[in-house]
C-alpha positions as CSV (number, residue, x, y, z in Angstrom):
1,M,87.2,-182.6,-83.7
2,S,90.8,-181.8,-84.6
3,K,92.5,-181.3,-87.4
4,W,95.0,-184.6,-87.0
5,I,92.4,-186.6,-87.0
6,L,90.4,-185.3,-89.6
7,K,92.9,-185.1,-92.0
8,A,93.1,-189.2,-91.6
9,I,89.8,-190.0,-92.1
10,V,89.9,-188.2,-95.0
11,Q,92.8,-189.3,-96.1
12,K,92.4,-192.8,-95.3
13,G,89.1,-192.8,-97.3
14,I,90.5,-191.2,-100.6
15,S,93.3,-194.7,-100.3
16,F,90.6,-197.0,-101.0
17,L,89.3,-194.9,-104.5
18,P,90.9,-195.4,-107.7
19,F,93.2,-192.5,-109.2
20,S,93.6,-192.3,-105.1
21,Q,97.1,-190.1,-105.8
22,K,95.4,-187.7,-108.8
23,I,92.2,-187.4,-105.7
24,N,94.5,-186.7,-102.8
25,F,96.6,-184.1,-104.8
26,F,93.3,-182.0,-105.4
27,F,92.8,-182.9,-101.7
28,Q,95.6,-180.7,-100.9
29,K,95.6,-177.9,-103.6
30,Y,92.3,-177.2,-102.8
31,V,91.6,-177.7,-98.9
32,T,94.6,-178.4,-96.7
33,R,96.8,-175.9,-99.4
34,G,99.6,-178.1,-98.5
35,V,101.5,-179.1,-102.1
36,Y,101.8,-175.6,-102.6
37,L,105.5,-175.2,-103.7
38,S,106.3,-172.0,-100.5
39,D,108.9,-170.2,-99.4
40,E,108.5,-172.4,-96.7
41,Y,109.0,-175.9,-98.4
42,F,111.6,-174.4,-101.4
43,E,114.1,-173.3,-98.8
44,D,114.1,-176.5,-96.9
45,R,114.7,-178.4,-100.8
46,L,117.3,-176.1,-101.3
47,I,118.8,-177.0,-97.8
48,H,118.9,-180.6,-98.5
49,C,119.9,-180.4,-102.2
50,R,123.0,-177.9,-100.6
51,E,123.9,-181.0,-97.6
52,H,123.5,-183.6,-99.8
53,Y,126.3,-181.7,-102.2
54,K,128.3,-180.6,-99.1
55,Q,128.4,-184.7,-97.9
56,F,129.3,-186.1,-101.1
57,R,132.1,-183.3,-101.7
58,K,132.9,-184.0,-98.5
59,Y,134.5,-187.9,-99.6
60,S,134.2,-187.5,-103.7
61,S,136.2,-185.2,-106.3
62,V,134.3,-186.9,-108.9
63,K,133.9,-184.6,-112.1
64,D,130.3,-184.9,-114.5
65,F,129.2,-187.1,-111.0
66,S,126.3,-188.7,-111.8
67,H,123.6,-189.0,-109.2
68,L,120.2,-190.7,-108.3
69,E,117.0,-189.7,-105.9
70,V,114.4,-191.3,-105.0
71,G,111.1,-190.2,-103.7
72,T,111.2,-186.5,-106.7
73,G,107.6,-185.8,-104.9
74,W,105.4,-183.1,-107.1
75,Y,108.2,-180.2,-107.1
76,P,111.7,-181.3,-108.6
77,V,114.2,-178.8,-106.9
78,V,116.7,-181.1,-105.2
79,P,116.4,-181.8,-108.9
80,I,117.4,-179.6,-110.4
81,G,119.8,-177.6,-107.8
82,I,122.2,-181.3,-108.5
83,F,121.6,-179.7,-112.0
84,L,123.1,-176.6,-110.8
85,Y,126.2,-178.2,-109.5
86,G,127.1,-179.7,-112.4
87,A,126.3,-183.6,-112.1
88,G,126.3,-185.2,-115.5
89,S,123.7,-187.4,-115.0
90,I,121.0,-186.8,-112.7
91,T,118.2,-189.7,-112.3
92,T,114.7,-188.8,-110.0
93,V,112.3,-191.9,-109.3
94,D,108.8,-192.2,-107.7
95,L,106.8,-194.9,-107.4
96,N,103.7,-192.6,-108.4
97,R,103.9,-190.1,-110.7
98,L,103.8,-186.7,-109.6
99,S,105.5,-184.5,-110.5
100,N,104.1,-182.7,-114.5
101,P,105.1,-179.5,-116.3
102,E,103.4,-177.2,-115.1
103,L,105.0,-178.1,-111.7
104,T,108.4,-178.8,-113.6
105,H,108.2,-175.2,-114.3
106,Y,105.9,-173.7,-111.7
107,T,109.7,-174.9,-110.1
108,L,112.6,-173.3,-112.3
109,K,110.3,-170.0,-112.0
110,K,111.2,-170.4,-108.3
111,F,114.7,-170.8,-109.0
112,L,113.8,-167.9,-111.2
113,E,112.2,-165.7,-108.2
114,Y,115.7,-166.9,-105.8
115,H,118.0,-166.1,-108.0
116,N,116.3,-162.4,-108.7
117,N,116.1,-161.3,-105.0
118,G,119.6,-162.2,-104.5
119,K,118.8,-165.8,-102.2
120,L,119.8,-168.9,-104.4
121,E,123.0,-168.4,-104.2
122,K,122.8,-168.0,-100.7
123,F,121.1,-171.3,-100.2
124,L,123.5,-173.0,-102.9
125,P,126.5,-171.8,-103.0
126,G,129.2,-172.5,-106.2
127,I,126.9,-173.7,-108.4
128,L,127.4,-173.6,-111.9
129,D,127.2,-169.9,-114.0
130,E,126.8,-171.9,-117.1
131,R,124.1,-174.7,-115.4
132,L,122.2,-171.0,-114.2
133,K,121.7,-169.7,-117.1
134,I,119.7,-173.2,-118.4
135,V,117.7,-173.4,-115.3
136,L,116.9,-169.1,-115.9
137,S,116.8,-169.3,-119.7
138,E,114.2,-172.7,-119.3
139,A,111.7,-170.4,-116.5
140,Q,111.0,-168.0,-118.5
141,N,110.8,-169.7,-121.8
142,P,110.0,-173.7,-121.2
143,S,110.0,-176.7,-123.8
144,A,106.9,-177.4,-124.7
145,D,108.3,-181.1,-124.7
146,F,108.2,-181.8,-120.7
147,Y,110.7,-184.8,-121.4
148,T,112.8,-182.0,-123.2
149,L,112.2,-179.8,-120.2
150,L,114.1,-181.7,-118.1
151,D,116.6,-183.7,-120.7
152,N,118.0,-180.0,-120.7
153,H,118.9,-180.3,-117.0
154,N,120.5,-184.2,-117.2
155,I,117.3,-185.1,-115.9
156,T,115.0,-188.5,-116.2
157,Y,112.2,-188.7,-114.3
158,M,111.7,-192.5,-113.3
159,V,108.7,-194.1,-112.3
160,M,109.1,-197.8,-110.9
161,D,109.8,-199.1,-107.8
162,A,113.0,-198.4,-106.3
163,R,114.2,-202.1,-105.8
164,K,114.0,-202.3,-109.1
165,L,116.0,-200.0,-111.0
166,H,116.2,-200.1,-114.6
167,L,120.1,-198.9,-113.8
168,P,123.4,-201.0,-114.4
169,D,125.4,-202.6,-111.2
170,A,127.8,-199.8,-110.1
171,S,126.5,-196.7,-112.1
172,I,125.6,-193.9,-109.6
173,D,128.1,-191.3,-107.4
174,L,126.0,-189.9,-105.2
175,I,122.6,-191.6,-104.1
176,T,120.0,-189.3,-102.3
177,S,116.2,-188.5,-100.7
178,N,114.2,-185.9,-99.3
179,N,111.8,-186.6,-96.5
180,T,110.5,-190.2,-98.3
181,F,112.4,-192.8,-96.4
182,E,109.9,-192.1,-93.0
183,H,106.9,-193.2,-95.7
184,I,108.6,-196.2,-96.8
185,Y,107.3,-199.6,-94.5
186,P,110.6,-201.4,-92.9
187,E,110.8,-204.3,-95.6
188,V,110.3,-202.5,-98.3
189,L,113.1,-200.3,-96.7
190,E,115.3,-203.2,-96.6
191,G,115.0,-203.9,-100.8
192,V,115.1,-200.5,-101.4
193,L,118.7,-200.0,-99.7
194,K,119.4,-203.5,-101.0
195,E,119.4,-202.2,-104.5
196,F,121.4,-198.9,-103.5
197,K,124.2,-200.8,-102.3
198,R,124.5,-202.7,-106.2
199,I,124.2,-199.3,-108.0
200,G,126.5,-197.4,-105.8
201,K,129.8,-196.8,-107.0
202,S,133.2,-197.9,-104.8
203,G,133.5,-194.1,-103.2
204,G,130.7,-193.2,-104.2
205,V,128.6,-191.4,-101.1
206,M,124.4,-191.5,-100.4
207,S,123.2,-189.0,-98.5
208,H,119.6,-189.5,-96.6
209,A,117.8,-187.0,-95.0
210,I,114.6,-187.9,-92.7
211,D,112.4,-186.3,-90.8
212,L,111.4,-189.1,-88.6
213,S,108.4,-186.8,-86.5
214,D,104.8,-187.2,-86.1
215,H,103.4,-185.1,-90.2
216,F,100.4,-185.1,-88.5
217,A,101.4,-182.2,-86.6
218,H,102.6,-180.6,-89.3
219,M,99.7,-179.1,-89.6
220,D,97.8,-179.5,-87.0
221,K,99.7,-177.7,-84.0
222,S,97.8,-179.4,-80.8
223,I,100.0,-182.1,-81.4
224,T,103.9,-182.2,-80.6
225,I,106.1,-184.4,-83.3
226,Y,105.7,-187.9,-81.2
227,H,102.0,-187.7,-80.8
228,F,101.8,-190.9,-83.2
229,L,104.3,-193.0,-80.9
230,K,101.5,-192.9,-78.3
231,F,99.9,-195.8,-80.8
232,S,100.4,-199.3,-80.3
233,D,100.7,-200.6,-83.6
234,V,97.3,-202.1,-84.0
235,Q,95.5,-199.0,-83.4
236,W,98.4,-197.1,-85.8
237,K,97.7,-200.2,-88.8
238,C,93.5,-198.4,-88.6
239,I,94.9,-194.7,-88.5
240,N,98.3,-194.9,-91.0
241,N,97.1,-194.6,-94.4
242,T,98.7,-195.8,-98.4
243,L,98.8,-192.6,-99.8
244,Q,101.0,-190.8,-97.3
245,P,101.8,-193.3,-95.0
246,Q,104.3,-193.3,-91.6
247,N,106.2,-196.2,-90.8
248,R,107.4,-194.6,-87.1
249,M,110.7,-196.0,-87.1
250,R,113.2,-195.0,-84.9
251,I,117.0,-194.0,-85.6
252,Y,118.0,-196.7,-84.1
253,N,115.9,-198.8,-86.5
254,Y,117.7,-197.2,-89.8
255,R,120.8,-198.4,-88.1
256,E,119.9,-201.7,-88.1
257,I,118.9,-201.9,-91.3
258,Y,122.0,-200.6,-93.0
259,A,124.4,-203.2,-90.6
260,K,121.5,-206.1,-91.7
261,Y,123.0,-204.7,-95.5
262,N,126.8,-203.6,-94.7
263,I,126.3,-200.5,-95.2
264,A,128.4,-198.1,-93.1
265,I,127.1,-195.4,-91.5
266,S,129.7,-192.3,-92.5
267,E,127.8,-189.3,-90.5
268,E,124.4,-189.9,-88.5
269,I,123.8,-185.2,-87.6
270,N,120.7,-185.1,-85.6
271,R,119.1,-182.0,-85.4
272,E,118.9,-180.5,-81.8
273,F,115.3,-181.9,-80.0
274,M,113.3,-181.3,-77.2
275,L,113.3,-184.0,-74.7
276,E,110.1,-182.1,-72.7
277,D,107.7,-182.8,-76.0
278,Y,108.4,-185.9,-76.0
279,R,107.7,-186.9,-72.4
280,K,104.2,-185.3,-72.8
281,V,103.3,-188.2,-75.1
282,N,102.6,-191.0,-73.7
283,V,104.7,-193.4,-75.3
284,S,103.7,-196.7,-76.7
285,K,105.3,-199.9,-74.5
286,K,107.2,-201.0,-77.8
287,F,109.1,-197.9,-77.6
288,L,110.4,-198.1,-74.3
289,S,112.6,-200.8,-74.7
290,H,115.0,-197.6,-76.0
291,S,116.5,-194.4,-74.4
292,A,113.7,-191.5,-74.3
293,E,116.4,-188.8,-76.4
294,E,116.7,-192.2,-79.1
295,N,113.0,-191.7,-79.5
296,A,113.2,-188.5,-79.6
297,V,115.8,-187.4,-82.9
298,S,113.1,-186.6,-84.7
299,H,114.9,-185.4,-88.0
300,S,117.9,-187.1,-88.9
301,Q,121.0,-187.4,-91.8
302,I,121.9,-189.9,-92.8
303,V,125.5,-190.6,-94.6
304,S,127.5,-193.6,-95.8
305,V,130.9,-193.6,-98.5
306,M,129.6,-196.7,-100.5
């Protein structure tokens, strides 16, 4: 049996159980080993952080800025990175509680490790020395209380629906997400973007990194990153799960939602892709009304000036 099929079956089963997120964490920690803060994952998040901040500074000179991240995940790499760049307030939001004191401290120790080996400043150029001292100090002697630990980095961790954020109108300078949009169903994403429009300041920046590839291909090299495009909606509903749902939206679907809520796309930065891999898949007819080049976009960063 293919690895992706086995993972799909297991996660589908777990999704029906009580405390499914906790069970899934242990499944990924001890079976798939997919929740460890590997160098690859850490560096990927550092790059996201750098690119978000780069786009922010391209369009905004606001100091002591406010930042919102949706999709914290287990390891708050990006909020800590944005703290290093000088954010005055950072709010990070998840629908379910995933991070905790142990995982946050482990993240800080990763920052310490990368600083000690001279790699951190290469990934995050221009970070503030006084902020770095705080991160390194907490990495070695973390605050006992989780919320004190976060507060020392100007971070507020909220568990709620991103469509109904407890934030004032026009209060956020920089709004980001990292490989999160692809896990949100289209009708929910519409509500999230509508909320972002409400809380974003005029002249503020949104920057969203989106992974449009089949996530099962991340752990099963026998399939391409376009494998999930072969299934009809009915078939995919049977395969998909609520723990880590994949909406299979293509780049043009995101453009349509942005346009629906009059959110301008200032830049769309798409990673190079290989059409040969796309053409290996017998793509479902639901995608065939668009070109292969558009369907094959696998990773994108969508930037908007509010």
